[in-house]
C-alpha positions as CSV (number, residue, x, y, z in Angstrom):
1,M,0.0,0.0,0.0
2,R,1.4,3.4,-0.9
3,P,2.1,5.8,2.0
4,S,-0.5,8.2,0.7
5,T,-3.3,5.7,1.2
6,V,-2.4,4.5,4.7
7,P,-5.5,5.0,6.9
8,V,-5.4,7.1,10.1
9,P,-7.8,7.0,13.0
10,S,-10.9,9.1,12.6
11,G,-10.3,10.5,16.1
12,V,-7.1,12.0,14.9
13,V,-8.8,13.2,11.7
14,V,-11.4,15.2,13.6
15,L,-8.9,16.6,16.0
16,W,-6.6,17.7,13.2
17,L,-9.5,19.3,11.4
18,A,-10.3,21.2,14.6
19,C,-6.8,22.6,14.5
20,C,-6.6,23.6,10.9
21,A,-9.9,25.4,10.4
22,T,-10.1,29.2,10.8
23,V,-13.5,29.5,12.3
24,S,-13.9,30.8,15.9
25,L,-17.0,30.3,18.0
26,A,-18.4,33.2,20.1
27,E,-17.8,32.9,23.8
28,P,-21.1,32.4,25.5
29,A,-22.2,34.3,28.5
30,T,-22.5,31.8,31.4
31,S,-24.2,32.1,34.7
32,S,-24.3,29.5,37.5
33,S,-27.8,30.7,38.4
34,G,-29.2,30.6,34.8
35,P,-31.0,27.7,33.2
36,P,-29.1,24.6,32.2
37,P,-27.6,24.6,28.7
38,V,-29.6,23.2,25.7
39,R,-27.8,20.1,24.4
40,R,-28.2,18.7,20.9
41,A,-26.3,16.1,19.0
42,L,-25.7,14.8,15.5
43,V,-24.6,11.1,15.4
44,V,-23.1,9.8,12.2
45,A,-22.4,6.1,12.1
46,Y,-21.4,4.3,8.9
47,N,-20.2,0.7,8.5
48,G,-19.1,1.2,4.9
49,S,-15.6,1.7,3.4
50,D,-14.7,3.5,0.2
51,S,-11.5,1.4,-0.2
52,P,-11.5,-2.2,-1.7
53,G,-8.7,-3.1,0.7
54,M,-10.6,-2.2,3.9
55,P,-13.6,-4.3,4.9
56,P,-16.7,-2.6,6.3
57,L,-17.3,-2.3,10.0
58,R,-19.7,-4.7,11.8
59,Y,-21.1,-2.6,14.6
60,A,-20.9,1.1,13.7
61,D,-24.7,1.0,13.0
62,D,-25.3,-0.6,16.4
63,D,-23.1,2.0,18.0
64,G,-25.1,4.7,16.3
65,V,-28.3,3.5,17.7
66,R,-26.8,3.1,21.2
67,W,-25.4,6.6,21.0
68,M,-28.8,8.0,20.0
69,E,-30.5,6.2,22.8
70,T,-27.9,7.0,25.4
71,L,-27.9,10.8,24.6
72,Q,-31.7,10.9,24.5
73,R,-31.8,9.3,28.0
74,L,-29.4,12.1,29.1
75,G,-31.7,14.8,27.9
76,V,-30.0,15.5,24.6
77,E,-32.0,16.1,21.4
78,V,-30.4,13.7,18.8
79,V,-30.4,13.3,15.0
80,L,-29.0,10.0,13.7
81,L,-27.6,9.3,10.3
82,T,-26.8,5.6,9.6
83,V,-27.4,2.6,7.4
84,A,-28.4,-0.4,9.4
85,D,-27.4,-3.9,8.4
86,A,-30.1,-6.6,8.3
87,D,-29.6,-7.7,11.9
88,T,-29.7,-4.2,13.3
89,A,-32.6,-3.2,11.1
90,E,-34.7,-6.1,12.4
91,A,-33.7,-5.6,16.1
92,E,-34.0,-1.8,16.1
93,R,-36.9,-1.3,13.8
94,E,-38.7,1.2,16.1
95,R,-35.6,3.2,16.9
96,L,-34.6,3.5,13.3
97,T,-37.9,5.1,12.2
98,G,-37.1,8.2,10.2
99,V,-33.3,7.7,10.3
100,R,-31.6,8.8,7.1
101,V,-28.6,7.5,5.2
102,P,-25.3,9.4,6.1
103,T,-24.9,11.2,2.7
104,L,-23.5,14.6,2.2
105,A,-26.9,16.0,1.5
106,A,-28.5,14.4,4.6
107,L,-25.6,15.8,6.7
108,D,-26.2,19.3,5.3
109,E,-30.0,19.1,5.9
110,A,-29.5,17.8,9.5
111,V,-27.0,20.6,10.3
112,A,-29.3,23.3,8.9
113,S,-32.3,22.1,10.9
114,L,-30.3,21.8,14.1
115,A,-28.6,25.2,13.5
116,Q,-32.0,26.9,13.3
117,L,-33.0,25.5,16.7
118,N,-29.6,26.4,18.2
119,A,-29.9,30.0,16.9
120,A,-33.4,30.4,18.3
121,D,-32.3,29.2,21.8
122,R,-29.2,31.5,21.8
123,A,-31.4,34.4,20.8
124,A,-33.6,33.6,23.8
125,G,-30.5,33.9,26.1
126,R,-29.8,30.1,26.5
127,T,-26.4,28.6,25.9
128,V,-26.1,25.6,23.5
129,D,-23.8,22.7,23.7
130,F,-23.5,20.5,20.6
131,L,-22.1,17.0,20.4
132,F,-20.9,15.6,17.1
133,V,-20.4,11.9,17.3
134,Y,-18.8,9.9,14.4
135,V,-18.4,6.2,14.2
136,G,-16.9,4.8,11.0
137,H,-13.8,4.7,8.9
138,G,-11.2,7.5,8.7
139,R,-8.5,7.6,6.0
140,T,-6.1,9.7,4.0
141,G,-6.7,10.1,0.3
142,E,-4.4,10.2,-2.6
143,S,-3.3,13.8,-1.8
144,A,-2.7,12.8,1.9
145,R,-5.7,14.8,3.0
146,A,-7.5,13.2,6.0
147,Y,-11.2,12.5,5.8
148,L,-14.2,10.7,7.3
149,T,-16.1,8.2,5.2
150,L,-19.8,8.9,4.3
151,A,-22.1,6.9,2.2
152,D,-21.6,9.0,-1.0
153,G,-18.5,11.0,-0.2
154,R,-15.9,12.2,2.2
155,L,-15.9,14.7,5.0
156,D,-12.4,16.3,5.0
157,Q,-11.0,19.1,7.2
158,E,-12.6,21.8,5.1
159,G,-16.0,20.0,5.0
160,L,-16.1,19.4,8.7
161,Y,-16.1,23.1,9.4
162,T,-17.9,24.5,6.3
163,R,-20.6,21.9,6.5
164,V,-20.8,21.3,10.3
165,V,-19.0,23.5,12.9
166,E,-19.3,26.8,11.2
167,R,-23.1,26.4,10.7
168,L,-24.1,24.9,14.0
169,E,-24.7,28.3,15.9
170,A,-23.5,26.6,19.1
171,D,-21.6,28.0,22.0
172,Y,-19.6,24.8,22.6
173,V,-18.9,21.9,20.2
174,H,-17.8,18.5,21.6
175,L,-16.3,16.0,19.1
176,L,-16.4,12.3,20.0
177,V,-14.9,9.9,17.6
178,D,-14.7,6.1,17.4
179,A,-13.4,4.5,14.3
180,C,-12.6,0.8,13.9
181,H,-13.4,-2.2,11.7
182,A,-13.9,-5.9,12.5
183,A,-11.0,-8.4,12.0
184,G,-12.3,-11.5,13.6
185,V,-13.6,-11.2,17.2
186,V,-11.7,-8.0,18.0
187,G,-11.4,-5.6,15.0
188,S,-8.7,-3.1,14.5
189,R,-7.9,-0.2,12.3
190,G,-4.4,0.7,11.3
191,A,-2.5,4.0,10.9
192,D,0.9,5.4,10.1
193,P,2.5,6.1,13.5
194,L,4.5,8.9,11.9
195,V,1.4,10.6,10.6
196,L,-0.3,10.1,14.0
197,R,2.6,11.8,15.8
198,R,2.7,14.7,13.3
199,L,-1.0,15.4,13.7
200,R,-0.9,15.2,17.4
201,R,1.9,17.8,17.5
202,A,-0.2,20.0,15.3
203,L,-3.1,19.7,17.7
204,E,-1.1,20.5,20.8
205,Q,0.4,23.6,19.1
206,E,-2.6,25.0,17.4
207,Q,-5.7,24.1,19.3
208,L,-5.1,26.6,22.2
209,A,-5.0,29.6,19.9
210,G,-7.5,28.6,17.2
211,H,-10.5,27.0,18.7
212,P,-11.2,27.7,22.4
213,S,-14.8,26.5,22.3
214,V,-14.2,23.2,20.6
215,G,-13.3,20.0,22.5
216,A,-12.5,16.5,21.3
217,I,-12.2,13.0,22.6
218,F,-10.9,9.9,20.8
219,A,-9.1,6.6,21.5
220,E,-6.1,4.9,20.0
221,S,-3.6,2.1,20.6
222,N,0.1,2.3,20.4
223,E,-0.3,1.4,16.7
224,G,-2.9,4.1,16.1
225,E,-5.8,1.6,16.2
226,T,-9.2,1.5,17.8
227,H,-11.3,-1.6,18.4
228,E,-14.8,-3.1,18.4
229,W,-15.8,-6.2,20.2
230,S,-18.4,-8.8,19.2
231,R,-19.3,-9.6,22.8
232,I,-20.7,-6.1,23.3
233,R,-21.6,-5.5,19.6
234,A,-20.0,-2.1,19.8
235,G,-16.7,-0.2,19.7
236,V,-14.8,-0.6,22.9
237,F,-14.3,3.2,23.2
238,S,-17.9,4.0,22.4
239,H,-19.2,1.6,24.9
240,A,-16.9,2.9,27.7
241,A,-17.7,6.5,26.8
242,R,-21.4,5.8,27.0
243,S,-21.0,4.0,30.3
244,A,-19.2,7.1,31.6
245,L,-21.8,9.5,30.4
246,L,-24.7,7.4,31.9
247,G,-23.2,8.1,35.3
248,G,-20.3,5.7,35.7
249,A,-17.8,8.7,35.5
250,D,-19.8,11.0,37.8
251,V,-17.3,10.8,40.6
252,N,-18.5,13.9,42.5
253,G,-22.2,13.0,42.2
254,D,-23.3,16.3,40.8
255,G,-25.3,14.8,37.9
256,Q,-22.9,16.0,35.3
257,V,-19.9,14.5,33.5
258,E,-16.9,16.6,32.6
259,Y,-14.0,15.8,30.3
260,S,-11.7,14.9,33.2
261,E,-14.3,12.5,34.6
262,L,-14.8,10.7,31.3
263,D,-11.0,10.7,30.7
264,A,-10.3,9.1,34.1
265,F,-13.3,6.6,33.8
266,V,-12.2,5.3,30.4
267,A,-8.5,5.1,31.6
268,A,-9.6,3.0,34.6
269,A,-11.8,0.8,32.3
270,I,-9.0,0.0,29.9
271,R,-6.0,-0.1,32.2
272,G,-6.5,-3.8,33.0
273,V,-6.4,-4.9,29.3
274,K,-2.9,-6.4,28.9
275,S,-3.0,-7.5,25.2
276,P,-1.2,-4.9,23.0
277,Q,-3.7,-5.7,20.2
278,A,-6.6,-4.8,22.4
279,R,-5.5,-2.0,24.7
280,L,-6.4,1.6,24.0
281,A,-5.3,5.0,25.2
282,L,-7.7,7.9,25.5
283,R,-6.9,11.3,24.0
284,T,-8.9,14.1,25.6
285,F,-8.8,17.8,24.7
286,P,-11.4,19.9,26.6
287,P,-12.3,23.3,25.2
288,M,-9.7,25.8,26.2
289,L,-12.4,28.4,26.9
290,N,-13.8,26.3,29.7
291,P,-11.8,23.1,30.4
292,S,-14.4,22.1,33.1
293,R,-17.4,22.3,30.6
294,A,-19.7,19.4,31.2
295,L,-20.5,17.1,28.3
296,I,-23.9,16.2,29.8
297,G,-26.2,16.9,32.7
298,P,-28.3,17.4,34.7
299,I,-29.8,14.0,34.0
300,P,-33.6,14.0,33.6
301,E,-35.9,11.7,35.4
302,G,-36.0,8.1,34.2
303,P,-34.8,4.5,35.1
304,R,-31.6,4.4,37.1
305,L,-29.6,1.7,38.8
306,D,-28.9,2.8,42.3
307,L,-26.1,0.8,43.9
308,P,-25.2,1.7,47.5
309,A,-21.7,1.7,48.8
310,T,-20.3,-1.8,49.6
311,P,-17.2,-2.9,51.5
312,G,-15.6,-4.5,48.4
313,G,-17.1,-2.6,45.4
314,A,-18.4,-4.5,42.4
315,R,-17.7,-5.0,38.7
316,I,-21.1,-4.8,37.0
317,S,-22.6,-4.8,33.5
318,V,-26.2,-4.1,32.5
319,E,-27.9,-5.7,29.5
320,D,-31.5,-5.6,28.3
321,T,-33.5,-8.8,27.8
322,N,-32.4,-8.9,24.2
323,G,-28.8,-9.1,25.1
324,V,-27.9,-5.5,24.2
325,R,-25.1,-4.3,26.5
326,L,-26.2,-0.9,27.9
327,A,-23.4,0.0,30.4
328,D,-20.4,-1.4,32.3
329,A,-18.7,0.0,35.4
330,H,-16.5,-1.1,38.3
331,Q,-17.9,0.4,41.5
332,S,-15.1,1.5,43.9
333,E,-15.0,0.3,47.5
334,G,-17.1,2.4,49.9
335,E,-18.6,4.6,47.1
336,P,-22.2,4.5,45.7
337,L,-22.8,4.1,42.0
338,V,-25.8,5.5,40.1
339,L,-26.3,4.7,36.4
340,A,-29.1,6.2,34.3
341,L,-30.5,3.5,32.0
342,P,-32.4,3.7,28.7
343,K,-36.0,2.6,29.4
344,R,-36.7,-1.1,29.3
345,D,-39.3,-3.3,31.0
346,A,-36.5,-5.4,32.5
347,Y,-32.7,-5.6,32.6
348,W,-30.0,-8.2,33.4
349,L,-27.5,-7.1,36.1
350,R,-24.3,-9.1,35.9
351,T,-21.5,-9.3,38.4
352,P,-18.6,-11.8,38.9
353,G,-20.8,-13.3,41.7
354,G,-24.0,-13.8,39.7
355,E,-26.7,-12.3,37.5
356,A,-30.2,-11.1,38.2
357,R,-33.2,-10.1,36.2
358,V,-34.2,-6.6,37.4
359,R,-37.6,-5.2,36.5
360,L,-38.3,-1.5,36.0
361,A,-40.4,-1.7,39.2
362,D,-37.4,-3.0,41.1
363,L,-35.3,0.0,40.1
364,K,-38.1,2.4,41.2
365,A,-38.3,0.7,44.6
366,R,-34.4,0.5,44.8
367,R,-34.8,-3.2,45.5
368,L,-32.6,-5.6,43.6
369,P,-33.3,-9.3,43.5
370,R,-30.7,-11.8,44.7
371,P,-28.3,-12.9,41.9
372,S,-28.0,-16.4,40.6
373,P,-24.7,-18.1,39.3
374,P,-23.6,-16.6,36.0
375,E,-22.7,-18.5,32.8
376,V,-19.5,-17.2,31.1
377,A,-17.9,-18.3,27.9
378,Q,-14.5,-17.1,26.4
379,R,-12.9,-17.5,23.1
380,G,-9.6,-16.3,21.7
381,A,-6.6,-14.6,23.4
382,A,-7.6,-11.1,22.5
383,E,-11.2,-11.6,23.6
384,E,-10.0,-13.2,26.9
385,S,-7.8,-10.2,27.5
386,L,-10.7,-7.8,27.0
387,L,-13.0,-10.0,29.1
388,Q,-10.7,-10.2,32.0
389,G,-9.2,-6.7,31.8
390,L,-11.9,-4.4,30.6
391,F,-13.5,-2.6,33.6
392,A,-11.2,-4.7,35.9
393,L,-10.0,-1.6,37.8
394,P,-12.4,0.1,40.2
395,F,-13.3,3.7,39.4
396,G,-13.9,6.1,42.2
397,R,-12.7,9.3,43.8
398,D,-9.3,8.1,44.8
399,F,-8.5,6.9,41.2
400,Y,-10.0,10.0,39.7
401,E,-8.0,12.5,41.9
402,G,-4.7,10.6,41.3
403,Y,-5.3,10.4,37.5
404,V,-6.2,14.0,37.1
405,A,-3.3,15.1,39.3
406,S,-0.9,13.1,37.1
407,A,-2.5,14.5,33.9
408,G,-2.4,18.1,35.2
409,G,-6.0,18.9,34.2
410,P,-8.8,20.6,36.1
411,I,-10.6,18.7,38.8
412,V,-14.3,18.6,39.4
413,D,-16.0,20.2,42.4
414,F,-16.7,17.8,45.2
415,S,-18.4,20.3,47.5
416,N,-22.0,20.0,46.3
417,P,-22.9,16.5,45.3
418,V,-26.5,15.8,44.2
419,T,-28.3,12.6,43.2
420,P,-29.1,12.3,39.5
421,G,-32.6,11.2,38.5
422,D,-35.7,12.1,40.4
423,P,-35.0,15.3,42.3
424,S,-37.6,14.4,44.9
425,S,-35.8,11.2,45.9
426,L,-33.5,11.2,48.9
427,P,-29.8,11.5,48.3
428,H,-27.5,8.7,49.4
429,S,-26.2,10.7,52.4
430,L,-28.2,13.3,54.3
431,G,-25.4,13.9,56.8
432,L,-27.9,13.3,59.7
433,E,-26.8,11.3,62.8
434,V,-28.8,10.1,65.8
435,G,-26.6,8.8,68.7
436,L,-26.7,7.3,72.2
437,T,-24.3,8.8,74.7
438,L,-22.8,7.6,78.0
439,G,-20.5,9.8,80.1
440,A,-19.7,11.6,83.3
441,P,-22.4,13.9,84.7
442,P,-21.9,17.7,84.7
443,L,-20.5,19.6,87.7
444,G,-18.4,16.6,88.8
445,G,-21.5,14.6,89.7
446,R,-21.4,10.9,90.5
447,G,-22.7,8.0,88.5
448,V,-23.3,7.9,84.7
449,A,-25.2,10.3,82.5
450,R,-27.3,8.8,79.7
451,G,-28.5,10.8,76.7
452,L,-29.2,11.4,73.1
453,S,-27.4,13.4,70.4
454,L,-28.5,14.7,67.0
455,A,-25.8,15.9,64.5
456,W,-25.8,17.2,60.9
457,R,-22.6,17.2,58.9
458,V,-21.9,18.2,55.3
459,P,-18.7,17.6,53.2
460,G,-16.3,20.4,52.7
461,P,-13.1,20.5,50.5
462,G,-11.2,17.2,50.5
463,I,-11.9,15.2,53.7
464,V,-13.1,18.1,55.7
465,R,-16.6,18.0,57.2
466,W,-18.5,20.6,59.2
467,G,-21.9,21.0,60.8
468,A,-23.7,21.2,64.1
469,R,-24.4,18.8,67.0
470,A,-27.1,19.0,69.8
471,S,-27.1,16.8,72.8
472,Y,-29.1,16.1,75.9
473,S,-28.1,14.0,79.0
474,L,-29.7,13.1,82.3
475,A,-28.0,11.9,85.4
476,P,-30.5,11.0,88.2
477,D,-29.3,11.2,91.9
478,A,-25.9,12.4,90.7
479,W,-25.4,15.2,93.3
480,V,-26.0,15.9,96.9
481,D,-29.5,15.5,98.4
482,N,-30.7,13.2,95.5
483,T,-30.2,16.0,93.0
484,T,-30.7,15.2,89.3
485,L,-28.4,16.8,86.8
486,Q,-29.4,17.6,83.2
487,R,-27.2,19.0,80.4
488,V,-28.1,20.5,77.0
489,S,-25.6,21.7,74.4
490,V,-25.6,23.0,70.9
491,L,-22.2,23.1,69.2
492,A,-20.8,24.2,65.8
493,M,-18.5,21.3,64.6
494,G,-15.7,20.8,62.2
495,G,-13.3,17.9,61.5
496,L,-11.7,15.4,59.2
497,N,-13.3,12.2,57.9
498,G,-11.4,9.5,56.1
499,R,-12.7,7.7,53.0
500,G,-13.7,4.1,52.5
501,T,-16.0,1.6,54.2
502,L,-14.2,1.7,57.5
503,A,-12.6,5.1,58.1
504,P,-11.3,7.2,61.1
505,F,-12.6,10.6,61.9
506,A,-11.8,13.4,64.3
507,E,-13.7,16.6,65.1
508,V,-13.9,19.6,67.4
509,G,-16.6,22.0,68.4
510,V,-17.7,24.9,70.5
511,G,-21.0,26.4,71.5
512,W,-23.8,27.0,73.9
513,L,-24.5,25.0,77.1
514,M,-27.3,24.8,79.6
515,T,-27.0,22.9,82.9
516,V,-30.0,22.2,85.1
517,V,-29.9,21.2,88.8
518,D,-33.2,19.5,90.0
519,K,-33.3,19.4,93.8
520,P,-36.3,18.2,95.7
521,G,-38.8,21.1,95.6
522,R,-36.7,23.5,93.5
523,R,-34.9,23.8,90.1
524,E,-31.9,26.1,89.3
525,G,-29.1,26.2,86.8
526,D,-27.0,28.1,84.3
527,S,-28.6,28.7,80.8
528,L,-25.6,30.8,79.4
529,G,-22.8,28.3,79.7
530,L,-20.1,27.6,77.2
531,S,-18.8,24.2,76.1
532,A,-16.0,22.9,73.9
533,R,-15.7,19.3,72.6
534,A,-13.1,17.1,70.9
535,A,-13.9,13.6,69.7
536,A,-12.4,10.8,67.5
537,G,-13.5,7.4,66.4
538,L,-14.4,5.1,63.5
539,R,-17.1,5.3,60.9
540,W,-18.4,2.1,59.1
541,R,-20.6,2.6,56.1
542,A,-23.0,-0.1,54.9
543,G,-25.2,1.0,52.0
544,D,-27.0,4.3,52.6
545,F,-26.3,4.2,56.4
546,A,-23.2,4.5,58.5
547,V,-22.4,3.5,62.1
548,R,-20.2,5.9,64.1
549,G,-18.4,5.1,67.3
550,A,-16.5,7.9,69.2
551,L,-14.6,8.7,72.3
552,G,-15.2,12.3,73.4
553,M,-14.1,14.9,75.9
554,D,-16.2,18.0,76.7
555,L,-15.0,21.0,78.7
556,D,-18.0,22.8,80.3
557,G,-17.8,26.3,81.7
558,V,-20.7,26.5,84.3
559,R,-21.4,29.3,86.8
560,V,-21.7,27.9,90.3
561,D,-22.1,30.1,93.4
562,G,-21.4,33.2,91.3
563,H,-18.1,31.8,89.8
564,R,-17.6,30.2,86.4
565,R,-15.7,26.9,86.7
566,G,-14.5,24.4,84.1
567,H,-15.5,20.7,84.3
568,W,-14.1,17.9,82.1
569,I,-16.7,15.4,80.9
570,P,-15.4,12.2,79.2
571,G,-17.8,10.0,77.4
572,V,-18.6,7.6,74.6
573,E,-21.1,7.8,71.7
574,L,-22.6,5.3,69.3
575,G,-24.5,6.9,66.4
576,L,-26.4,5.9,63.2
577,E,-25.9,8.2,60.2
578,R,-28.0,8.6,57.1
């Protein structure tokens, strides 16, 4: 094959095109208090090849349907251009209604229609994010110009911008590209490593200055290849990226997925793949105008798989009853996982320990049936490497923070997590704790004081937590003349809380104190006392609840006989947190 006809990955094609065009997008006015952005997408998925030496893809059309369904579930308005093979046309008849062939004319008409909607929304003061997803072959022609393959032509660097980006009327454009063809069980698509390196250098040098509102994501192997896998009937990168957007990558629980989260999630998913023929590397270039721009979110109401935190985490996959793989993830130890799912009447949830048929009603009730033993079949060395290595590494906050720190990118905000899905549903953690206390009585009394505590804590930056704690204790016959002592305190609290299923914590607080002395026939006390507290212990999380055990020491300042005196009050506390 002549060097001028050596194919290059479509991901590199699109990113190169993003560097070489001269268009610049207007910077949108953003406001954290304004409405969420309007999100639209154009998905182009084409199995065909325009080269006799390159066989067609097997699953680009399947990927196109899955991308359309996934983005619609995430609240994105989607237009799909694809040609379905016989199997996909039969299985996806309803979803393919009205879908057009990816010709140049159909591309122009789809862009024109979407651009009108985008312009109307921007005129009304709303920002517009546009996702352009391409799944298919990318090559270089006789003149060494890179292009993406369509049914009746080519989309080269000039065409991408004159036909798509320049006409979209969007504030941000996000390019996601997966290009591969089948070659047995695991397909691959080759490229000239020299061309690949040259294009990547051009991207890194020119993207910052030329296109601040355009971001791009693609995957490649060391040989410049990407892959599709018959077991999931999809491209490996496309499947991992969809799993990330459905919630697998939402590491801070804010209902949105940023570039850094998708990057880290896919990196965790593919890190366990050892075979050099199957392993991929993700290339992520967020828009320079706003590197923290979310790709999706907030997620609208709909079916969701809500997995509470577990001591060991879990590697999970979700299929529908027709065997369509919808999402994969590896839940990290001690962290919950929420996946938005395309609507089905029932799903199959599979883990290494079993599989269970989950009805839509089970998801709404957050009640999962007990799994039964799974059936697993393997074939071929490359497939075995993917089967054992893909999603083998847990993804959670610790992996994410380490990955982003090593990559030097922006990190997501962990200070305001929310639960995606139904806004009326309870979040995983309310920060409320009810506890039982035992300790010394106030004023140096004798015996043991028993009481209750109520605390509220919210996460701060890193492992910091702050909040408030109220307590009441009673010590009968604790003082002279059968006197009963009562103690009430309200404190502002702050401290540190470790991560994981079993984690240490320490906190301090200061606030108001009231001490009551009940003598036979009379009551007196100090309602303007001061108290300080220090406590440390362990917190064990099981699902939505956590058990906290603590040793504490309070220092009370109480006025007795006209003089304020300090009293140390040691104690223990056992609490249940939600």
